[in-house]
N, C-alpha and C positions, 0 to 999 in steps of 0.2 A: 873220326867224321870229319870232313873238310868244312872250312868256314862257308863255303858256298851251300852245302847241305844244310848247315845250321840256319843260315838266312832263309832258305826256302821253308824249312820247319816253322820258323818265327812267322812268316808272312801267312803260311796255312793256319797256323793258330789263330793269328788275327782274323782271319776270314771266318773261321769257326765261332770266334766270339762275337763278331758282327751278326752271324746268323743266329746265334742263341740270343742276341739283344734285339732280334727282329728289326735290323737296322735298315733304313731305306736304301734303295739301288745306288744312289750317288755316294754313300759311304764306301761301297765295293769299288766304285770307279776311282775315288780319292786314293783308295790303298794301291791300285794298279798304277795311277799317276805318281804317287810318291816313290814307288819301286822304279819307275822309269827315270824320274829325276835323280835317284841315287846312284844311277848308272848300273843297275842290275844287269846280269847276263841275259841275252835274249831269250834262252830256253826257259829262264826263271819267269820272265815276262809272260812267256806263253803259258807257263803252268798256273801263273796267278790269274791270267785272263780265263783259262779253263775252269779254275776254282771258282771265280766269280760267277761265271755262267751256271755252274752246278748249284752255287749258293742261291743265285736268283731263281732257279727253277724250283729249289726246295722251298724258298720264300713263297712263290706262286702257288705251290701245291698247299702250303699251310693256309694261304689266304683263300684258296678255293675250298679247302676243308672247313675253315671258319664261316665262310659264306654259305656253304652247305649246311653247317650246323645251324646257323641263324635262320636259313630258310626252312629247314626242318622243324625248328622250334616255332617259328611263324606258322608253319603248316599244322602243327600239333595244337597250337592255340587256336587256330581257325576251326580245326576238328572239333576241339571242345566247345567253341561258340555255336557251332552248326549243330552240336547235339541238343542244345537248348530248344525246346518246343516254340515254335513261333509261326506266324503266317507266311504264306509263299512270298509275298511282296517283300517282307522283311528279310526273308532268307536270301532272295535274290540281291538284296541291296548289300548284304554282308558279303556274299560271294564276289560280287564285282569289285567292292571296295578292297577286299584282301588280295585279290588277283593283281589289282593295280599296283598295290604296295608291294607285293611279293616280287614281281618282275619289273617294278619302277618304270612302268609305261605311262603314256599320255592319256590312255582311255582303256576301259575294260567293260565289257558288256556281256549279257546273256541273250541268246535267242532260243526261245522254246518252240517245239514243233507242234504243228495242228496233227492230231492223231489221224484225221481223215484225209487231208490233202497232202501233208508232209511239209507243208510251207513252214518257214521260220518267221517269228514275230519277236523284234527286239523288245525285251521286257524292260530291264533296268539297264543304265549306263552310268558309269562312274567316271567323270572327267569330260563328258560331252559338252560341246559348245553350241550345237544345233538342237533346235526344238524338234526337228524332224526325226533325230535318232530313235528316241523312244517310241515304240510302236511301229517302226519301219519294218515292212514285210519283205521277206526274201524268199522267191520261189524256190521249190526244191531242185529245179533244174540248175539253179545258179550256185549250188553247193561245190566248193572246189574239192572237198574231201570225198565226194561220192554222195549216193542217195542215202536216205536214212535207213532204207530197207537193207542196205549192204553193210551196215555197222561201219561207216566211215571211220578212218584213223585221223591222227592230228595232221595239220598241215600249216605251213608257214612260207613267208616270202619277206625278203629284206626290203623290196619295192614293189608293191603289187602293180602300180600303174606302169612300170617299166618291165615287169617280168611277163614275157610272152607265154610262158608256160602255165601262168595262173589263168584261171577262168575269168573271163570279163563277161559280164552281163550288165544290163541297164541298172537293175536293182543294186548290185554290188556297187557299180560306179557311182550311183547317186549317193549312197551312203558314205563312200570313201571320199568323194569330192566334198560333201556337205561338212565333213570333220577334217579335211585336208590331211588324210592318213596315207602313209606309205607302207611302214612295216606292219605286218599283220601276222598273228599267230592264233590258230583256232584249234580247239581240242573237243571232241565229242563228250557229251554227258551221258554215260552208258549206265544203264540199270539193268543188269543181267543181260538179256539177249535184245534189249530195246535200246534205242537212241532217243533221249529225251529232248535233245537240242544241242547247242554249242556254246562253249564258253571262249570269248574272244578277248586278246589284248593287243593294242595296237600302238604305234609311234607315229608321230607328225614328221619324221625323219627316217632317213634309211638306217636300218639296223639288222644285223645278222644274228638271229636268235640261235643260241648254243643248244647242244643236246640237253645240258643240264636244265636250261629254261623249259624246254619241251617236256622233260621228265617231271619237273616240278608242276607245270602246268597239267599234265595228266592226272598226277596225284591228287591236285586240287579239284580237278573235274570229277574225279571217282568219289571224293568226299561230298562234293556239291551235288552229285546225282543221287546220292543216299538221302542228303538233307532235303533236296527238292521232293522226292518221293514221301518222305516223312511228312513235310508240310503239307502236301497234297492230301495225304492220308489224314492228317490231323484235321484239315479243313473239311474233308469229307465226313470224318466222325462228328466235327462240331455242327456241320449242316445237319447230320441225321440227328444229333442230340436236340438240336433246335426244333427240328420237325417232330420229335418225340415230345419235347416239352410243350411245343404248341398243341399237339395232339392232346397231351395230358391235360393242359389248361382247358382246352375245349371239352375234354371228357369230364373233367371236375365242374367246369361250368354247366355242361349239360346235366350231369347227375344232380348239382345243386338246383337247376331249374326244374329238373323231374321231380326232386323231393318237394320243392316249393309247390309245384303244380299238383302233386299228390295231397299235400296238406291243404292246398286251396279247395281241391275236388271234395275232400272229406269235409270241409267246413260248408261248402255249398250244397252238398247233399244233405247235411244235418240241417242246414236252413231251409231247404225245401220241405223236409219232413216235419219242420217246425211251422210250415205254412207261409213262408215268405211270398211275397207277390212279385210280379214281373217288374213293376216300377221300383220296388226296393232293391231287387237284385240288380237291376241296370244302374241305379244309383250308387250301389256299392262298387260295381265295375267301373264307372266313371272316376269315383273316388281313388280307386286303386291304379288305374290305367291313364287316367287324364283324358282329355279329348271329349268325344261324344259317341254314344251308342244307340242304334235303333234296331228295332225288329221288324221284319217284314215277312208276310205269309207266302205261301207257294205262288200266289198269283202276283207278288210284288207290292201288295197293300200294306201299309204301315199299321203295325199292331200296337206298338209301343216305342218308347225313347226316352232318352235322358241326355242333356248336353245337346251341343250343336253338331248336326250332321248336314252337310249340304244337300240340297234337293238334287237328286241325279238325274242326268238325261234318261229318259224312259227307254229309248232304244238300246243305249249302252247298258243300262242296267239289266235289261232282259237278257241281252247277250252274255254278260259277265256272270249273272245269276245262274243261268241254264249251264254255262261251261262250269262253274264252281260245283253245281250239283251233280253234273255227270262225272267230273274228276274226283270230286271229295276234297278238292284242295282250294284253300283261300286265294281269291283272285283280287287285284286292286283296281279300282275305278280310276279314270283320268284325274279327277280331283283329289286323289290321295286317300279315298275311303277304301278300306279292306272289306271285301264281301266274302264272310264266312258261311259255308253251306251248313245247314242244319238238317239232320236226317236221324231217324230212328229205324233200325233194321232195314236199311236201304230205301225207306219211304222218305221223300222230300217233304219236310214240314215247314220250309222256309228259309231264311237267310238272316244272319246277324251282320250289321254294317257298323265297323268301327273307324272312327275318323280321329287319327292321333293329334295331340295338340301341337306337336311339331312334325314337319314333314319328314317321312321315313325314306332313307336311300337304300336301295336294294332290299335285301332281306334284313338289314339292320333297321332298328327303330321300331319293329314290330314286336310286341310283347310276347309273342310265341305261344308257349304252352299256357300261359294264364289266359290269354283270349280263347284258346281252344277249351280250356275248362269252363269258361263261362258259357261258351257256345254249346257244350254239351248240356250244361244245366238248363239253358233256356230251352233246348230241345225237349228235356224231360218236363219242364213246366208246360210247354205247349202240348205235349201229349196228356199230361195230367189234366189240363184245362179242357181239352178236347173230350176226354173221358167224362167230364161233367157236364158236357154240352145238353145231354138229354134232360138231366134234372134242371138245368139252366133254362131250356126252353118251356119246361112245365113252369117254373117260377115266373118266367115272363108272361106266359099265358094267363097266369093267376093274377098277376099285378095289372094287367090290361083289364081283366074283369073286375077287380077290386075298385079301380078309378073310375069305372062306369057304372058301379053296382047301386042299385036302388033299394036293396034290403030285401027283394022278393024271392030271390032264387035260393032255395034251400040247399040245393046242391053245391052252390057257390060257398055257402056258410060253412058246410061241412069241409070243403076243400081248404078253406081258408083257416081252419083250426090250427093246422100244422104250422101256420105263420105266427101263432101266439108265443110259441117258444122263442122264435127269433126275436119277436118284439119285446122280449123281457129286457134286451140291451136297448139303450137309446138309438133311434133312427131317425134319419132326416129325408124328406121328400124334395128333390131338385127337379125343376122343369126348365129345360133350356131350349133356346131356339137359334140355331146357326143360320146365318143368312146366306142363301144361294150355294149351300154346300151339297155335295153329291149325297144322295140318300144311302147308297150302298156303303160309303165311307163312314157316315154317322153310324149306320147300323153296326159296322164292324167295330168301330171304336168303342160304341156303347156296351156291345157284347163283352168285348175285353176288360172294360173299366168295371162293369158289373161283377164279373168273374173275379177280378183280381181283388175287389173290395167286399166280397161275399154279399153282394147286394143283387137286386133285381132291376130290369129295365123293361120299357115298353116305347114304342115309337107311334106317335099318332099325328099323321099328316106332317107339319114342319116342326112339330114339338117332340122333344125327347124327355121322357119321365124317367128319373132313377130313384129307387128306394136303397138308401145306403146306411150302414152303421155310423153313428156319429151323435154328438149332442150340440154341435155349432152349425146351425143351418147357414149362416152367412160364409163361414170359411169353407164349408162343403160347396156351396154354390160358387165361390170364387175359384176353388180348385177344378171343379167341372168346367167352368167357363174358360180358364186358362188352358187346360189340357185339350179340350175339344177344339178350342181355336187353333191351338198349334197342329193338331192332327189333320184338321180340314183346310187350314189356311184361310177360314172365313171368320168374320167377327160373330161372337156369340153373346146372347143376352140370357141371363139365367135368374129365376127366383126360386126361393126355398122356403120350407116350413118344416117345424118339428112335428113328428108323428106320435100321437098317443096309442094306447093298446087297443085292440080290436079291429076287425075288417073295416067298419064304417069310419074309424080315425084314419085309415089310408086315404079313403076317398075324400074326406074333409081336409086333410093335409094337401092332396094333391090340388084341390080346388083352391085353397089359400095360396099354393105356390104359383098356380096359373094367374090369379088375380095379381099376385106380386110382379109376375113377369109382364103383364098387360100394363100395369102402372107404370113400371120401369120404361117401357117403350113409349106410353103416352106422355111421360114427362121428359122426354129426350134423353133417357139414359140407356139407349141401344148400345150393345157392346159392354155393358156392365153387369154386376151380379149384386143381389141383395136378397135379404130376408125382410120379413114385415117390419121387425123392429127397426131396421135401417131406414125406413121411409118416414119416420116421424109419426105424426098424428094420422097421415094417410095410411101408414102401416097398420095402425091401431085400428082403424075403420075396416081395413081389409081382412084382418084376422077373424077367425071364427069366434074367438073368445072375447074380442074387444077388450084388450088387456089395458084398461084405463090406469090401474095402479103401476104397471109396469111403464106405461108411457110417462106418467107423473114422475116416477122414479128416475127414468132416463133423462128427463128434460131437467128437473128442478133438483135432481139428487145432490149435487155439490152444495147448493143453498140450504137445503133441508139438513143435510149432515152439519153443516157450520152453525146453523141456529140451534140444532139440538146439543152440540157439544159446548157452545159458548153463550147459549141462551140470548141469541142475537135476533135481529129483526130484518135480515136481509129479504126474506120472501115478502113480508108485508111492505117492505121499502120498494121491491120491484114492482107489486101490485099497485102501490100508491102512485108510482112514477108513471105506469101505464094509464091509470085512471086520470092523472093530470096531463095527459097528452105529452109527457116528456119534458114538463117543466119542473125543474127543482124546486123553484119557489111555491108553486101551487102544490107539488107534492109535500113540501115541508108543512104547509097549512093542513093538508089532509092528515098527515101523520103527527102534527103537533111537536114538530121539531124544526131546527133552524135549517135553511137551505144548504148551508156549508156541511151540516151532518148529512144531508141527503147525497150531497156530491161525494163525501168520503165513502158512504156505503156504496154508491154506483161504481167507484173505482174498485171497491172490494169485490162487487158482483162481477166486473170485467175480469179481474184475476181469477175467478173461479169459473165462469163460463166461457171466458175466451173473448177476443176483441170483436167477434162477428155477431154477437148476441142481439145487437140491434139492427141487423139486416132484415129486410121485410120477412123472408120465409122463416128465419130463426125467431124473429119477434112474434110471428103468429103463433108458433108451436109454444112459446113460453106463455103467451096469453091464454091459449087453451088449456095448458096445464094449470095455470092459476085459477082459472074458472072451474076446472075439475076439482082442484083442491078446495077452492071456496065453496062448491057445491056439495062437498062432503059425501061423495058417491062410493067412498070405500073406507074401511076401519084401519086403524093403526094398531100394531101389536103392543104399545106401550102407551099408558094414558098421559104420561107426562111428555111424550115426544111431540114436537111441533106438528108432526104428521097426524097425531091423534085427534079425532074429532068424532062425534056421533053422526050417523047418517041422517041426511036431511029427510 
């Protein structure tokens, strides 16, 4: 082997060493330059130059393979990330970010197609500098790769604005100019035989995209299309799950409401069987639902109520009530009151008016099944009450005869015997006079009140008489006055008396209650209520029994109790003070005590009787009670009690 061949082999070996070391290109240039400087033969220089070129090609191939491996590794990583379930917007952001990094471009974006029109809308953009990019709409006619229906392929251009072969439309030009883009590469997002849109990458300078770039983008687009379909399916499933969960929540709430309504209905039926009245039922409804409730008859007349319900416009009420009765559906009034129809076997028996404590919006805010349960129970009560109207009318006729009875009618006495059993319980006679109230309204309210309280009623002229169970005439009169005034909107004056046994006792109690009513009116007490005992000595005179002991007890009771418990002299001191015309000095002389002692006793009397005992009306009652006490017109139960003395 010649020296020249040996030198050639040595230089080729050097080239292989550089290739193995992945040396940069200038190292090969230095090897050729060194051979030239050493005076190597021209054919040797040519061989080295050719070997250098082959080595550089091998290096470039290795570099492309390494780059391809990196791209494939990044693509695999992207595929793994895309397999994670996520919402569509998050998936699109991941796709555009990875596309921009894979191809090292200035911008990447996705444009999804409208299934109806085929137009594209830019969804997410990574690297965008214009706010107009996201949401930009591209008509289907502007697609450079063909229409979506034709399953377009990838398209690219090194400089779109200078490329006459690229499609130029206003929509695309606006987008490219807004971002100052030149090189564009777009690949379709295919899902089976459908095109979901496009994945774009672009540069703000001229760039020639290679087949490897296009292939990589197509692979990424195929993975992205699957991920987009998965995200859409996930969102559809999540939306369906949300709908199902909402439906399940509503169903559970409806079931809970239905169970509560059933339990409530069972409780209400039990209360009806136990004899609950309309007032008690409505009071329970207001306590549970809040607001106010009233019941009206088929003609719109108010039958009962509890709580506040605004007075409705009569024309609107009639229209809404008829509509609710015809449809069987609750209807609201302008003021927010709900009108619930009351019916039994398709027969209109009235309406229930519910006014919520807080204004209701739409169908929310109404207590739903609960108010319907109360409405059904009210309907049942109305039918039950109506079934007793025949007996109620007979009772009313009997009461009217009793209050005017002179004891001469034997037939009336026989009819009234059935009243004896009812009078085994304490009863009260209440006589009320509403001022300027409609007679039919008074009659309707009286019938309902007597029915609810197991009583009897009669109306005579401008007066209403009620025979009601009870042992407190004053409380019964106050209740009748308040409820009748609310029902009629007119001031009501009422008097009451306790009823003893026997038909004649009813007449006497009625006369006493009438006298009490007339006395209240004469004394300026119109619009108030009272029993005879509430009118002081006047009440004692008005009562049939002239209850002097009761009057003395009510008037002097605190002083009598004090003297009995402490062996005091307050009654004697009060009597002496009145005898002395209010002079403590003169009273002391009468009582044989010091005036200061009289003053201290008077202070104690003030504590027991109240600060108004020296007022003229109260003073008169005290003096009359002292005179009755001093006249000894009744006996005391105990001989050592200060009340005890022999009859005069």
